[in-house]
C-alpha angles and dihedrals in degrees: 000000000000120000116249124189112214114199113188118203100165130248132141091311087067097043136097131186116266128214090285092054092250122133113245135167108281112136128074124207089256090051091048093055093041089058090057106055094168090056092050089062094055099066144016097256128204113186130202122179102212094171142323103227138135107254092244083071091058115109134183088254091056089046088054091050090048092050090051091051093050093046091048093051094045091052093045096045114043090174092069105110097191144347126235118195119193112208144156117273098230095076099013094116092052095051091044092053092045090054090046091054096047109034118073099181111119095218115108119270112191126188117202137171143157138245093209122058125243094258093062115096092224097043112159092211100094094048092047092047092051091049090052090049092052090053091047089055095045112101090205089064092071116110096018096109125231113334140186121228117196135142090004091299127118119213135181113246092232096054107035126099135180108243105172133047098220114001117114089229092054098133129079140166092207119217091346088068136207123305091231145305145243113252122181091332095313124116108228118193120204100177145345119254120251113261111274132206113273111201103163126222116320122210090232140353130253120236108253122174135205131218123185117213121232135169113280094010108174128242114255104050094101093047090050092054094045089056087062089068102260119179092199142002133215118200117198099213135185122279114316091007111295132145141188103282094234092073096054095086089052090054090050091051092047093051091047087058090059096257112130117227117204125196121217130165136253085220112096096224137024136059130288116226137163095250101131120079102190122105107292092014122131094265089055090052091048090053088052089057102259121148126223122228101207108219098332115125123249094247093049093048088054091054094047090049093047091055099039096046091048089054092052094240109172115265093237090056093049090050089052092050091054096045096058136040088266142263131209112283112237 
């Protein structure tokens, strides 16, 4: 049997309903495995209870600590074949992408979760956990980066997004598509992920803020955030990357102060690009000095910027990382 490291962080997969009928943290990683005796027999499990928190309690600092723990154990234990991380679904895609940016080990790291808590008879937790284990034990999973395994689908950390609050098939990679799926206990691969940026573990994280665009947004919001000492700013714009024209001078001032401004889209899928030339259009934002983040989500851009800026990576290189689908950072 191959050795699988299970790191439990919490989430619905580790929750049960309390006396009020509300799901609360209740199950450790050891408890989770103990409740699934058949699964215990399928691998040589090592369990580490990192935390037992709802994923809305996850922070970039905790992600950094988690990445450090995983890297330490992979270096110390070369016999580990793969790592399974149980996590809440709300911020699953962010933690997965953070780990993908920071961990260079080629062994599979799989994040899994559930939409239904452990006290529900039809909980999706056991099936998802077994799927993640099968991927961890699959030699063909090596070198594919950090992935998410849910509802018998396999997604790349960079591409996947949560689209539904409660459905068991809540996650999608849009037109890019899943990496593969689990079928009758077999791991089926459809494609390899595009190369992603590998930045390694930073000592700390830069402070990067987010603003969401909306019609009639007032002038002054960007300036207010910059006064809080931001190192970078991500603006979730309309469509292809367009904003109300009154905020363009603020972007120009912010960039002139050495604070990079990155444009993402409120749309879930598709690329941003400076294709519109009217006031507030993408070309206007580009002239003001803003960068465009291709199809990367707002939250993931923030994490990449927080790591890259903290490491002192040159601005031109960060801009290049964001513009493409990513290449390994030298």
